[in-house]
N, CA, C and O atoms as CSV, one atom per row, in Angstrom:
chain,resi,resn,atom,element,x,y,z
A,1,MET,N,N,133.895,165.019,38.298
A,1,MET,CA,C,133.680,166.289,37.639
A,1,MET,C,C,132.861,167.190,38.566
A,1,MET,O,O,131.859,166.768,39.143
A,2,GLN,N,N,133.309,168.429,38.692
A,2,GLN,CA,C,132.629,169.372,39.573
A,2,GLN,C,C,131.272,169.763,38.998
A,2,GLN,O,O,131.138,169.991,37.796
A,3,LYS,N,N,130.274,169.836,39.864
A,3,LYS,CA,C,128.948,170.271,39.443
A,3,LYS,C,C,128.957,171.783,39.243
A,3,LYS,O,O,129.657,172.522,39.935
A,4,ILE,N,N,128.152,172.217,38.267
A,4,ILE,CA,C,128.045,173.625,37.914
A,4,ILE,C,C,126.608,174.073,38.132
A,4,ILE,O,O,125.671,173.409,37.689
A,5,ALA,N,N,126.433,175.210,38.821
A,5,ALA,CA,C,125.096,175.739,39.095
A,5,ALA,C,C,125.015,177.201,38.688
A,5,ALA,O,O,125.942,177.977,38.916
A,6,ILE,N,N,123.902,177.560,38.086
A,6,ILE,CA,C,123.573,178.969,37.854
A,6,ILE,C,C,122.473,179.324,38.837
A,6,ILE,O,O,121.463,178.627,38.938
A,7,VAL,N,N,122.680,180.428,39.568
A,7,VAL,CA,C,121.658,180.940,40.479
A,7,VAL,C,C,121.302,182.342,40.020
A,7,VAL,O,O,122.145,183.239,40.061
A,8,THR,N,N,120.060,182.546,39.582
A,8,THR,CA,C,119.653,183.887,39.167
A,8,THR,C,C,119.269,184.702,40.393
A,8,THR,O,O,118.775,184.168,41.386
A,9,GLY,N,N,119.506,185.995,40.304
A,9,GLY,CA,C,119.198,186.868,41.435
A,9,GLY,C,C,120.002,186.511,42.663
A,9,GLY,O,O,119.479,186.516,43.778
A,10,ALA,N,N,121.291,186.197,42.463
A,10,ALA,CA,C,122.111,185.652,43.542
A,10,ALA,C,C,122.787,186.711,44.413
A,10,ALA,O,O,123.473,186.361,45.373
A,11,SER,N,N,122.614,187.965,44.110
A,11,SER,CA,C,123.341,188.981,44.874
A,11,SER,C,C,122.673,189.332,46.197
A,11,SER,O,O,123.314,189.893,47.085
A,12,ARG,N,N,121.391,189.007,46.334
A,12,ARG,CA,C,120.678,189.391,47.551
A,12,ARG,C,C,119.677,188.316,47.962
A,12,ARG,O,O,119.321,187.445,47.168
A,13,GLY,N,N,119.236,188.388,49.197
A,13,GLY,CA,C,118.117,187.585,49.681
A,13,GLY,C,C,118.275,186.084,49.544
A,13,GLY,O,O,119.335,185.524,49.823
A,14,ILE,N,N,117.203,185.446,49.111
A,14,ILE,CA,C,117.166,183.990,48.999
A,14,ILE,C,C,118.207,183.493,48.000
A,14,ILE,O,O,118.857,182.475,48.242
A,15,GLY,N,N,118.372,184.195,46.888
A,15,GLY,CA,C,119.357,183.792,45.881
A,15,GLY,C,C,120.765,183.788,46.427
A,15,GLY,O,O,121.554,182.891,46.129
A,16,ARG,N,N,121.081,184.789,47.225
A,16,ARG,CA,C,122.410,184.875,47.861
A,16,ARG,C,C,122.638,183.653,48.758
A,16,ARG,O,O,123.702,183.036,48.721
A,17,GLU,N,N,121.640,183.318,49.550
A,17,GLU,CA,C,121.772,182.176,50.458
A,17,GLU,C,C,121.862,180.870,49.680
A,17,GLU,O,O,122.630,179.984,50.055
A,18,CYS,N,N,121.092,180.735,48.606
A,18,CYS,CA,C,121.189,179.534,47.765
A,18,CYS,C,C,122.599,179.407,47.191
A,18,CYS,O,O,123.186,178.325,47.204
A,19,ALA,N,N,123.136,180.513,46.692
A,19,ALA,CA,C,124.482,180.498,46.119
A,19,ALA,C,C,125.509,180.086,47.170
A,19,ALA,O,O,126.403,179.291,46.881
A,20,LYS,N,N,125.391,180.615,48.377
A,20,LYS,CA,C,126.336,180.276,49.446
A,20,LYS,C,C,126.245,178.802,49.818
A,20,LYS,O,O,127.268,178.134,49.967
A,21,ILE,N,N,125.035,178.293,49.967
A,21,ILE,CA,C,124.845,176.888,50.348
A,21,ILE,C,C,125.444,175.969,49.285
A,21,ILE,O,O,126.177,175.036,49.612
A,22,LEU,N,N,125.138,176.229,48.022
A,22,LEU,CA,C,125.667,175.384,46.945
A,22,LEU,C,C,127.193,175.459,46.885
A,22,LEU,O,O,127.862,174.434,46.757
A,23,ALA,N,N,127.736,176.662,46.978
A,23,ALA,CA,C,129.195,176.837,46.907
A,23,ALA,C,C,129.891,176.120,48.062
A,23,ALA,O,O,130.958,175.535,47.874
A,24,LYS,N,N,129.300,176.160,49.245
A,24,LYS,CA,C,129.900,175.506,50.417
A,24,LYS,C,C,129.830,173.983,50.309
A,24,LYS,O,O,130.511,173.277,51.053
A,25,GLN,N,N,129.007,173.474,49.383
A,25,GLN,CA,C,128.938,172.035,49.133
A,25,GLN,C,C,129.899,171.612,48.027
A,25,GLN,O,O,129.892,170.454,47.610
A,26,GLY,N,N,130.720,172.538,47.552
A,26,GLY,CA,C,131.710,172.218,46.531
A,26,GLY,C,C,131.210,172.357,45.105
A,26,GLY,O,O,131.886,171.941,44.164
A,27,ILE,N,N,130.043,172.934,44.941
A,27,ILE,CA,C,129.480,173.154,43.606
A,27,ILE,C,C,129.989,174.495,43.092
A,27,ILE,O,O,130.009,175.480,43.830
A,28,LYS,N,N,130.397,174.533,41.833
A,28,LYS,CA,C,130.835,175.787,41.226
A,28,LYS,C,C,129.596,176.606,40.913
A,28,LYS,O,O,128.758,176.185,40.114
A,29,VAL,N,N,129.472,177.767,41.532
A,29,VAL,CA,C,128.297,178.607,41.388
A,29,VAL,C,C,128.598,179.773,40.455
A,29,VAL,O,O,129.607,180.464,40.598
A,30,ILE,N,N,127.706,179.970,39.508
A,30,ILE,CA,C,127.707,181.167,38.695
A,30,ILE,C,C,126.564,182.006,39.241
A,30,ILE,O,O,125.390,181.696,39.038
A,31,ALA,N,N,126.931,183.077,39.941
A,31,ALA,CA,C,125.968,183.930,40.620
A,31,ALA,C,C,125.548,185.049,39.679
A,31,ALA,O,O,126.321,185.964,39.394
A,32,ASN,N,N,124.318,184.961,39.203
A,32,ASN,CA,C,123.785,185.980,38.306
A,32,ASN,C,C,123.271,187.168,39.108
A,32,ASN,O,O,122.661,187.014,40.166
A,33,TYR,N,N,123.535,188.350,38.578
A,33,TYR,CA,C,122.984,189.583,39.131
A,33,TYR,C,C,122.711,190.517,37.963
A,33,TYR,O,O,123.178,190.278,36.850
A,34,ASN,N,N,121.961,191.572,38.213
A,34,ASN,CA,C,121.733,192.563,37.175
A,34,ASN,C,C,122.143,193.940,37.664
A,34,ASN,O,O,123.122,194.504,37.175
A,35,LYS,N,N,121.414,194.486,38.617
A,35,LYS,CA,C,121.682,195.856,39.077
A,35,LYS,C,C,122.457,195.903,40.385
A,35,LYS,O,O,122.896,196.978,40.791
A,36,SER,N,N,122.634,194.795,41.042
A,36,SER,CA,C,123.234,194.772,42.386
A,36,SER,C,C,124.693,194.328,42.338
A,36,SER,O,O,125.073,193.348,42.979
A,37,ALA,N,N,125.497,195.048,41.581
A,37,ALA,CA,C,126.910,194.681,41.405
A,37,ALA,C,C,127.676,194.701,42.724
A,37,ALA,O,O,128.479,193.807,42.992
A,38,GLU,N,N,127.431,195.703,43.536
A,38,GLU,CA,C,128.156,195.810,44.810
A,38,GLU,C,C,127.832,194.630,45.719
A,38,GLU,O,O,128.726,194.059,46.342
A,39,GLU,N,N,126.554,194.265,45.794
A,39,GLU,CA,C,126.157,193.135,46.621
A,39,GLU,C,C,126.745,191.826,46.079
A,39,GLU,O,O,127.137,190.952,46.852
A,40,ALA,N,N,126.804,191.696,44.754
A,40,ALA,CA,C,127.387,190.495,44.148
A,40,ALA,C,C,128.874,190.399,44.486
A,40,ALA,O,O,129.366,189.325,44.834
A,41,GLU,N,N,129.576,191.502,44.385
A,41,GLU,CA,C,131.002,191.514,44.736
A,41,GLU,C,C,131.198,191.190,46.214
A,41,GLU,O,O,132.144,190.491,46.576
A,42,ASN,N,N,130.306,191.696,47.072
A,42,ASN,CA,C,130.384,191.388,48.507
A,42,ASN,C,C,130.204,189.894,48.761
A,42,ASN,O,O,130.891,189.317,49.604
A,43,LEU,N,N,129.283,189.273,48.036
A,43,LEU,CA,C,129.079,187.824,48.156
A,43,LEU,C,C,130.353,187.087,47.760
A,43,LEU,O,O,130.796,186.180,48.466
A,44,LYS,N,N,130.933,187.471,46.644
A,44,LYS,CA,C,132.159,186.825,46.169
A,44,LYS,C,C,133.278,186.970,47.199
A,44,LYS,O,O,133.983,186.006,47.497
A,45,GLU,N,N,133.437,188.171,47.738
A,45,GLU,CA,C,134.480,188.418,48.746
A,45,GLU,C,C,134.221,187.626,50.027
A,45,GLU,O,O,135.152,187.082,50.621
A,46,GLU,N,N,132.961,187.562,50.453
A,46,GLU,CA,C,132.609,186.799,51.659
A,46,GLU,C,C,133.007,185.339,51.503
A,46,GLU,O,O,133.579,184.745,52.418
A,47,LEU,N,N,132.708,184.763,50.352
A,47,LEU,CA,C,133.047,183.356,50.132
A,47,LEU,C,C,134.550,183.164,49.948
A,47,LEU,O,O,135.089,182.130,50.344
A,48,LEU,N,N,135.231,184.134,49.358
A,48,LEU,CA,C,136.685,184.027,49.204
A,48,LEU,C,C,137.385,183.960,50.558
A,48,LEU,O,O,138.434,183.328,50.685
A,49,GLN,N,N,136.814,184.603,51.559
A,49,GLN,CA,C,137.381,184.542,52.910
A,49,GLN,C,C,137.334,183.121,53.465
A,49,GLN,O,O,138.067,182.787,54.395
A,50,GLU,N,N,136.466,182.285,52.889
A,50,GLU,CA,C,136.373,180.878,53.280
A,50,GLU,C,C,137.033,179.979,52.234
A,50,GLU,O,O,136.822,178.766,52.221
A,51,ASN,N,N,137.843,180.596,51.351
A,51,ASN,CA,C,138.537,179.877,50.265
A,51,ASN,C,C,137.573,179.194,49.310
A,51,ASN,O,O,137.857,178.111,48.799
A,52,ILE,N,N,136.429,179.832,49.069
A,52,ILE,CA,C,135.439,179.329,48.129
A,52,ILE,C,C,135.305,180.361,47.013
A,52,ILE,O,O,135.056,181.540,47.266
A,53,GLU,N,N,135.473,179.897,45.777
A,53,GLU,CA,C,135.368,180.798,44.632
A,53,GLU,C,C,134.046,180.594,43.904
A,53,GLU,O,O,133.605,179.466,43.682
A,54,ILE,N,N,133.432,181.701,43.541
A,54,ILE,CA,C,132.257,181.672,42.675
A,54,ILE,C,C,132.526,182.619,41.514
A,54,ILE,O,O,133.398,183.485,41.589
A,55,ASP,N,N,131.772,182.443,40.451
A,55,ASP,CA,C,131.832,183.364,39.320
A,55,ASP,C,C,130.611,184.259,39.377
A,55,ASP,O,O,129.525,183.824,39.760
A,56,LEU,N,N,130.795,185.507,38.995
A,56,LEU,CA,C,129.684,186.438,38.877
A,56,LEU,C,C,129.379,186.639,37.408
A,56,LEU,O,O,130.287,186.696,36.580
A,57,PHE,N,N,128.098,186.746,37.084
A,57,PHE,CA,C,127.707,186.983,35.702
A,57,PHE,C,C,126.572,187.989,35.689
A,57,PHE,O,O,125.469,187.705,36.158
A,58,LYS,N,N,126.854,189.174,35.145
A,58,LYS,CA,C,125.831,190.212,35.030
A,58,LYS,C,C,124.985,189.923,33.801
A,58,LYS,O,O,125.496,189.847,32.684
A,59,ALA,N,N,123.691,189.764,34.018
A,59,ALA,CA,C,122.761,189.567,32.918
A,59,ALA,C,C,121.370,189.949,33.389
A,59,ALA,O,O,120.965,189.617,34.503
A,60,ASP,N,N,120.653,190.641,32.541
A,60,ASP,CA,C,119.257,190.974,32.795
A,60,ASP,C,C,118.425,189.780,32.348
A,60,ASP,O,O,118.270,189.542,31.150
A,61,ILE,N,N,117.894,189.035,33.295
A,61,ILE,CA,C,117.188,187.804,32.943
A,61,ILE,C,C,115.789,188.056,32.380
A,61,ILE,O,O,115.051,187.111,32.098
A,62,SER,N,N,115.430,189.315,32.219
A,62,SER,CA,C,114.198,189.607,31.484
A,62,SER,C,C,114.469,189.679,29.983
A,62,SER,O,O,113.549,189.866,29.188
A,63,SER,N,N,115.738,189.530,29.602
A,63,SER,CA,C,116.148,189.597,28.200
A,63,SER,C,C,116.556,188.213,27.687
A,63,SER,O,O,117.482,187.599,28.215
A,64,LYS,N,N,115.857,187.729,26.655
A,64,LYS,CA,C,116.200,186.423,26.069
A,64,LYS,C,C,117.644,186.400,25.590
A,64,LYS,O,O,118.336,185.395,25.750
A,65,ILE,N,N,118.099,187.488,25.012
A,65,ILE,CA,C,119.463,187.549,24.473
A,65,ILE,C,C,120.493,187.450,25.594
A,65,ILE,O,O,121.477,186.721,25.469
A,66,GLU,N,N,120.274,188.176,26.684
A,66,GLU,CA,C,121.226,188.120,27.795
A,66,GLU,C,C,121.222,186.753,28.471
A,66,GLU,O,O,122.265,186.282,28.925
A,67,ILE,N,N,120.068,186.121,28.538
A,67,ILE,CA,C,119.988,184.757,29.076
A,67,ILE,C,C,120.789,183.811,28.191
A,67,ILE,O,O,121.605,183.029,28.679
A,68,LYS,N,N,120.552,183.888,26.898
A,68,LYS,CA,C,121.256,183.023,25.941
A,68,LYS,C,C,122.775,183.224,26.070
A,68,LYS,O,O,123.531,182.253,26.078
A,69,ASN,N,N,123.217,184.483,26.169
A,69,ASN,CA,C,124.647,184.769,26.305
A,69,ASN,C,C,125.222,184.226,27.613
A,69,ASN,O,O,126.340,183.711,27.636
A,70,MET,N,N,124.457,184.342,28.703
A,70,MET,CA,C,124.941,183.844,29.983
A,70,MET,C,C,125.090,182.321,29.944
A,70,MET,O,O,126.134,181.787,30.319
A,71,VAL,N,N,124.062,181.637,29.498
A,71,VAL,CA,C,124.113,180.172,29.461
A,71,VAL,C,C,125.225,179.711,28.525
A,71,VAL,O,O,125.972,178.792,28.860
A,72,GLN,N,N,125.343,180.330,27.367
A,72,GLN,CA,C,126.405,179.942,26.435
A,72,GLN,C,C,127.777,180.217,27.035
A,72,GLN,O,O,128.700,179.424,26.850
A,73,GLY,N,N,127.924,181.323,27.747
A,73,GLY,CA,C,129.191,181.630,28.407
A,73,GLY,C,C,129.574,180.575,29.433
A,73,GLY,O,O,130.738,180.187,29.532
A,74,VAL,N,N,128.582,180.111,30.202
A,74,VAL,CA,C,128.841,179.064,31.192
A,74,VAL,C,C,129.209,177.758,30.484
A,74,VAL,O,O,130.149,177.074,30.888
A,75,LEU,N,N,128.474,177.420,29.441
A,75,LEU,CA,C,128.781,176.191,28.703
A,75,LEU,C,C,130.144,176.267,28.031
A,75,LEU,O,O,130.876,175.277,28.016
A,76,ASP,N,N,130.501,177.419,27.475
A,76,ASP,CA,C,131.821,177.580,26.854
A,76,ASP,C,C,132.934,177.390,27.874
A,76,ASP,O,O,133.967,176.794,27.567
A,77,ARG,N,N,132.725,177.897,29.090
A,77,ARG,CA,C,133.774,177.831,30.116
A,77,ARG,C,C,133.831,176.473,30.808
A,77,ARG,O,O,134.916,175.945,31.051
A,78,TYR,N,N,132.666,175.903,31.127
A,78,TYR,CA,C,132.635,174.690,31.950
A,78,TYR,C,C,132.151,173.437,31.215
A,78,TYR,O,O,132.397,172.322,31.675
A,79,GLY,N,N,131.477,173.602,30.098
A,79,GLY,CA,C,131.050,172.456,29.308
A,79,GLY,C,C,129.734,171.824,29.714
A,79,GLY,O,O,129.188,171.008,28.972
A,80,HIS,N,N,129.221,172.179,30.860
A,80,HIS,CA,C,127.960,171.591,31.316
A,80,HIS,C,C,127.339,172.456,32.400
A,80,HIS,O,O,128.008,173.278,33.026
A,81,ILE,N,N,126.041,172.251,32.606
A,81,ILE,CA,C,125.300,172.899,33.689
A,81,ILE,C,C,124.488,171.804,34.369
A,81,ILE,O,O,123.717,171.094,33.724
A,82,ASP,N,N,124.669,171.681,35.664
A,82,ASP,CA,C,123.996,170.627,36.424
A,82,ASP,C,C,122.781,171.117,37.194
A,82,ASP,O,O,121.827,170.371,37.411
A,83,ILE,N,N,122.827,172.388,37.607
A,83,ILE,CA,C,121.772,172.922,38.465
A,83,ILE,C,C,121.411,174.322,37.988
A,83,ILE,O,O,122.282,175.145,37.707
A,84,LEU,N,N,120.115,174.573,37.903
A,84,LEU,CA,C,119.609,175.919,37.651
A,84,LEU,C,C,118.680,176.278,38.789
A,84,LEU,O,O,117.734,175.547,39.083
A,85,VAL,N,N,118.947,177.404,39.430
A,85,VAL,CA,C,118.047,177.928,40.454
A,85,VAL,C,C,117.442,179.213,39.890
A,85,VAL,O,O,118.104,180.248,39.822
A,86,ASN,N,N,116.178,179.130,39.489
A,86,ASN,CA,C,115.440,180.299,39.009
A,86,ASN,C,C,114.905,181.028,40.234
A,86,ASN,O,O,113.884,180.644,40.804
A,87,ASN,N,N,115.604,182.076,40.625
A,87,ASN,CA,C,115.268,182.777,41.846
A,87,ASN,C,C,114.912,184.245,41.629
A,87,ASN,O,O,114.107,184.803,42.375
A,88,ALA,N,N,115.499,184.870,40.626
A,88,ALA,CA,C,115.341,186.310,40.448
A,88,ALA,C,C,113.879,186.700,40.331
A,88,ALA,O,O,113.087,186.018,39.681
A,89,GLY,N,N,113.538,187.802,40.965
A,89,GLY,CA,C,112.172,188.300,40.891
A,89,GLY,C,C,112.104,189.733,41.370
A,89,GLY,O,O,112.961,190.195,42.124
A,90,ILE,N,N,111.083,190.424,40.927
A,90,ILE,CA,C,110.858,191.808,41.338
A,90,ILE,C,C,109.401,191.966,41.743
A,90,ILE,O,O,108.553,191.141,41.403
A,91,SER,N,N,109.129,193.026,42.467
A,91,SER,CA,C,107.748,193.351,42.829
A,91,SER,C,C,107.583,194.858,42.731
A,91,SER,O,O,108.558,195.602,42.633
A,92,GLN,N,N,106.367,195.279,42.759
A,92,GLN,CA,C,106.042,196.702,42.746
A,92,GLN,C,C,105.372,197.047,44.067
A,92,GLN,O,O,104.424,196.381,44.484
A,93,SER,N,N,105.860,198.072,44.712
A,93,SER,CA,C,105.244,198.533,45.960
A,93,SER,C,C,104.274,199.660,45.625
A,93,SER,O,O,104.433,200.799,46.066
A,94,LYS,N,N,103.287,199.316,44.848
A,94,LYS,CA,C,102.279,200.275,44.409
A,94,LYS,C,C,100.909,199.630,44.517
A,94,LYS,O,O,100.775,198.408,44.583
A,95,LEU,N,N,99.920,200.466,44.532
A,95,LEU,CA,C,98.568,199.951,44.383
A,95,LEU,C,C,98.429,199.372,42.991
A,95,LEU,O,O,99.055,199.854,42.048
A,96,PHE,N,N,97.627,198.364,42.862
A,96,PHE,CA,C,97.415,197.726,41.563
A,96,PHE,C,C,96.983,198.753,40.509
A,96,PHE,O,O,97.393,198.679,39.351
A,97,THR,N,N,96.164,199.693,40.921
A,97,THR,CA,C,95.674,200.706,39.983
A,97,THR,C,C,96.754,201.682,39.545
A,97,THR,O,O,96.562,202.417,38.576
A,98,ASP,N,N,97.887,201.704,40.242
A,98,ASP,CA,C,98.990,202.604,39.882
A,98,ASP,C,C,100.080,201.930,39.060
A,98,ASP,O,O,101.015,202.591,38.610
A,99,ILE,N,N,99.966,200.620,38.862
A,99,ILE,CA,C,100.978,199.899,38.077
A,99,ILE,C,C,100.778,200.222,36.601
A,99,ILE,O,O,99.688,200.074,36.050
A,100,THR,N,N,101.872,200.670,35.978
A,100,THR,CA,C,101.813,201.032,34.560
A,100,THR,C,C,101.981,199.789,33.693
A,100,THR,O,O,102.362,198.725,34.181
A,101,ASP,N,N,101.696,199.935,32.415
A,101,ASP,CA,C,101.932,198.833,31.479
A,101,ASP,C,C,103.409,198.441,31.478
A,101,ASP,O,O,103.743,197.259,31.403
A,102,GLU,N,N,104.278,199.425,31.560
A,102,GLU,CA,C,105.725,199.145,31.598
A,102,GLU,C,C,106.096,198.370,32.856
A,102,GLU,O,O,106.880,197.423,32.789
A,103,ASP,N,N,105.544,198.760,34.003
A,103,ASP,CA,C,105.779,198.027,35.258
A,103,ASP,C,C,105.332,196.572,35.101
A,103,ASP,O,O,106.059,195.645,35.457
A,104,TRP,N,N,104.132,196.391,34.566
A,104,TRP,CA,C,103.557,195.053,34.404
A,104,TRP,C,C,104.426,194.197,33.490
A,104,TRP,O,O,104.763,193.063,33.828
A,105,ASP,N,N,104.787,194.745,32.330
A,105,ASP,CA,C,105.619,194.003,31.381
A,105,ASP,C,C,106.943,193.607,32.013
A,105,ASP,O,O,107.418,192.489,31.813
A,106,ASN,N,N,107.541,194.516,32.772
A,106,ASN,CA,C,108.825,194.231,33.427
A,106,ASN,C,C,108.673,193.118,34.465
A,106,ASN,O,O,109.525,192.234,34.556
A,107,MET,N,N,107.588,193.157,35.249
A,107,MET,CA,C,107.366,192.105,36.243
A,107,MET,C,C,107.144,190.755,35.579
A,107,MET,O,O,107.697,189.751,36.028
A,108,ILE,N,N,106.348,190.712,34.523
A,108,ILE,CA,C,106.075,189.449,33.831
A,108,ILE,C,C,107.347,188.905,33.205
A,108,ILE,O,O,107.622,187.710,33.307
A,109,GLN,N,N,108.129,189.761,32.560
A,109,GLN,CA,C,109.387,189.321,31.930
A,109,GLN,C,C,110.364,188.789,32.978
A,109,GLN,O,O,111.007,187.762,32.763
A,110,THR,N,N,110.475,189.481,34.101
A,110,THR,CA,C,111.441,189.089,35.128
A,110,THR,C,C,110.969,187.896,35.938
A,110,THR,O,O,111.751,186.981,36.193
A,111,ASN,N,N,109.717,187.884,36.345
A,111,ASN,CA,C,109.221,186.863,37.269
A,111,ASN,C,C,108.707,185.598,36.601
A,111,ASN,O,O,108.712,184.529,37.212
A,112,LEU,N,N,108.265,185.707,35.361
A,112,LEU,CA,C,107.649,184.562,34.701
A,112,LEU,C,C,108.416,184.137,33.447
A,112,LEU,O,O,108.874,182.999,33.346
A,113,SER,N,N,108.548,185.043,32.515
A,113,SER,CA,C,109.196,184.685,31.248
A,113,SER,C,C,110.641,184.237,31.455
A,113,SER,O,O,111.118,183.342,30.758
A,114,SER,N,N,111.331,184.846,32.399
A,114,SER,CA,C,112.736,184.480,32.634
A,114,SER,C,C,112.878,183.018,33.042
A,114,SER,O,O,113.856,182.368,32.673
A,115,VAL,N,N,111.921,182.497,33.794
A,115,VAL,CA,C,111.958,181.094,34.208
A,115,VAL,C,C,111.854,180.191,32.975
A,115,VAL,O,O,112.584,179.208,32.852
A,116,PHE,N,N,110.948,180.533,32.076
A,116,PHE,CA,C,110.797,179.780,30.836
A,116,PHE,C,C,112.070,179.863,30.001
A,116,PHE,O,O,112.580,178.837,29.552
A,117,TYR,N,N,112.590,181.072,29.788
A,117,TYR,CA,C,113.770,181.255,28.939
A,117,TYR,C,C,115.015,180.594,29.529
A,117,TYR,O,O,115.780,179.957,28.804
A,118,MET,N,N,115.222,180.742,30.834
A,118,MET,CA,C,116.385,180.105,31.472
A,118,MET,C,C,116.296,178.592,31.345
A,118,MET,O,O,117.266,177.929,30.976
A,119,THR,N,N,115.116,178.052,31.657
A,119,THR,CA,C,114.928,176.608,31.601
A,119,THR,C,C,115.128,176.102,30.178
A,119,THR,O,O,115.793,175.089,29.962
A,120,ARG,N,N,114.561,176.798,29.225
A,120,ARG,CA,C,114.698,176.399,27.822
A,120,ARG,C,C,116.161,176.401,27.378
A,120,ARG,O,O,116.561,175.558,26.575
A,121,GLU,N,N,116.953,177.324,27.885
A,121,GLU,CA,C,118.362,177.401,27.483
A,121,GLU,C,C,119.218,176.299,28.107
A,121,GLU,O,O,120.132,175.792,27.457
A,122,VAL,N,N,118.939,175.923,29.350
A,122,VAL,CA,C,119.787,174.919,30.010
A,122,VAL,C,C,119.355,173.488,29.711
A,122,VAL,O,O,120.167,172.568,29.800
A,123,LEU,N,N,118.087,173.290,29.359
A,123,LEU,CA,C,117.573,171.931,29.171
A,123,LEU,C,C,118.318,171.097,28.131
A,123,LEU,O,O,118.598,169.931,28.409
A,124,PRO,N,N,118.658,171.618,26.951
A,124,PRO,CA,C,119.353,170.761,25.983
A,124,PRO,C,C,120.632,170.145,26.549
A,124,PRO,O,O,120.923,168.977,26.293
A,125,ASN,N,N,121.390,170.918,27.308
A,125,ASN,CA,C,122.613,170.394,27.907
A,125,ASN,C,C,122.305,169.351,28.972
A,125,ASN,O,O,122.979,168.323,29.049
A,126,MET,N,N,121.301,169.606,29.784
A,126,MET,CA,C,120.927,168.649,30.830
A,126,MET,C,C,120.404,167.352,30.215
A,126,MET,O,O,120.744,166.262,30.675
A,127,ILE,N,N,119.587,167.471,29.184
A,127,ILE,CA,C,119.065,166.271,28.517
A,127,ILE,C,C,120.208,165.492,27.876
A,127,ILE,O,O,120.269,164.268,27.991
A,128,HIS,N,N,121.107,166.194,27.207
A,128,HIS,CA,C,122.258,165.539,26.578
A,128,HIS,C,C,123.093,164.764,27.609
A,128,HIS,O,O,123.554,163.654,27.344
A,129,ASN,N,N,123.275,165.369,28.783
A,129,ASN,CA,C,124.078,164.745,29.838
A,129,ASN,C,C,123.275,163.790,30.711
A,129,ASN,O,O,123.825,163.140,31.600
A,130,LYS,N,N,121.972,163.706,30.454
A,130,LYS,CA,C,121.081,162.873,31.266
A,130,LYS,C,C,121.235,163.182,32.758
A,130,LYS,O,O,121.242,162.287,33.603
A,131,ASN,N,N,121.357,164.473,33.048
A,131,ASN,CA,C,121.583,164.908,34.418
A,131,ASN,C,C,121.180,166.374,34.551
A,131,ASN,O,O,121.440,167.180,33.657
A,132,GLY,N,N,120.560,166.706,35.647
A,132,GLY,CA,C,120.270,168.106,35.905
A,132,GLY,C,C,119.129,168.289,36.878
A,132,GLY,O,O,118.243,167.445,37.010
A,133,SER,N,N,119.182,169.417,37.552
A,133,SER,CA,C,118.122,169.794,38.490
A,133,SER,C,C,117.759,171.249,38.239
A,133,SER,O,O,118.628,172.103,38.064
A,134,ILE,N,N,116.462,171.511,38.224
A,134,ILE,CA,C,115.970,172.879,38.077
A,134,ILE,C,C,115.087,173.182,39.276
A,134,ILE,O,O,114.124,172.470,39.560
A,135,ILE,N,N,115.434,174.240,39.960
A,135,ILE,CA,C,114.719,174.640,41.170
A,135,ILE,C,C,114.119,176.013,40.913
A,135,ILE,O,O,114.831,176.952,40.558
A,136,ASN,N,N,112.820,176.127,41.092
A,136,ASN,CA,C,112.122,177.399,40.916
A,136,ASN,C,C,111.704,177.939,42.272
A,136,ASN,O,O,111.001,177.275,43.034
A,137,ILE,N,N,112.146,179.146,42.558
A,137,ILE,CA,C,111.827,179.800,43.823
A,137,ILE,C,C,110.714,180.810,43.558
A,137,ILE,O,O,110.767,181.557,42.580
A,138,SER,N,N,109.726,180.829,44.415
A,138,SER,CA,C,108.686,181.852,44.297
A,138,SER,C,C,108.718,182.715,45.551
A,138,SER,O,O,109.434,182.423,46.508
A,139,SER,N,N,107.949,183.752,45.526
A,139,SER,CA,C,107.974,184.730,46.599
A,139,SER,C,C,106.768,184.599,47.514
A,139,SER,O,O,105.711,184.110,47.114
A,140,VAL,N,N,106.946,185.035,48.722
A,140,VAL,CA,C,105.835,185.093,49.671
A,140,VAL,C,C,104.769,186.069,49.171
A,140,VAL,O,O,103.614,185.993,49.591
A,141,TRP,N,N,105.144,186.977,48.284
A,141,TRP,CA,C,104.157,187.930,47.753
A,141,TRP,C,C,103.002,187.222,47.056
A,141,TRP,O,O,101.905,187.771,46.958
A,142,GLY,N,N,103.242,186.012,46.576
A,142,GLY,CA,C,102.159,185.263,45.958
A,142,GLY,C,C,101.102,184.822,46.961
A,142,GLY,O,O,100.004,184.423,46.573
A,143,LEU,N,N,101.426,184.892,48.234
A,143,LEU,CA,C,100.501,184.470,49.281
A,143,LEU,C,C,99.912,185.636,50.060
A,143,LEU,O,O,99.024,185.442,50.890
A,144,VAL,N,N,100.398,186.848,49.801
A,144,VAL,CA,C,99.988,188.018,50.569
A,144,VAL,C,C,98.705,188.604,49.999
A,144,VAL,O,O,98.582,188.835,48.796
A,145,ARG,N,N,97.763,188.835,50.887
A,145,ARG,CA,C,96.533,189.533,50.504
A,145,ARG,C,C,96.523,190.848,51.256
A,145,ARG,O,O,96.846,190.915,52.442
A,146,ARG,N,N,96.149,191.875,50.547
A,146,ARG,CA,C,96.095,193.178,51.196
A,146,ARG,C,C,94.793,193.859,50.795
A,146,ARG,O,O,94.542,194.107,49.615
A,147,CYS,N,N,94.002,194.146,51.756
A,147,CYS,CA,C,92.733,194.832,51.502
A,147,CYS,C,C,92.863,196.290,51.892
A,147,CYS,O,O,93.474,196.633,52.904
A,148,MET,N,N,92.296,197.107,51.097
A,148,MET,CA,C,92.342,198.552,51.364
A,148,MET,C,C,90.992,199.022,51.852
A,148,MET,O,O,90.816,200.208,52.134
C-alpha cells in the first residue's frame, strides 16, 4: 500500500523541498498551500516532468474547519495518512512594538495552533492503523536575535 503524506506550506521553501523528497521516494504527497497557488502549481508541474504526481490542497491551516476538511478529504480519497509534515509558518518583518493584535493572532494560529489542530486531526487514523510519523519543522527565526 502506498504511503500518504500531507505537507503543510508545501508550495515554497522547506515545505516544497520536503514534498519533493517524499514524492521522489514513491510517497503520495498532498501538498498543502494557502495563498501561493502559482508556486504550488509550479511544484506539481516540476514533478510531473519526472513522472511523479502529487495532489494539491488549498487550505488555510490557521482555520480548524479548513484543517478538518483537508484531512477528511485525504482520508476519503486514500483511506489513511502515514506522514504529516507540519511546516507552514509565517513571520512579521516589523518591530515587535509595531505588531498588531491581528498580526499576533494570525502568527499564533498559523505557527502554533495549526500544529496542534493538524496533529489532532491525523492522530486517530494513525493510532487506528498503528502507524504514522509526524514531523514538525520550525524556523531559524526562533534562533535569531536582533538588537536595536
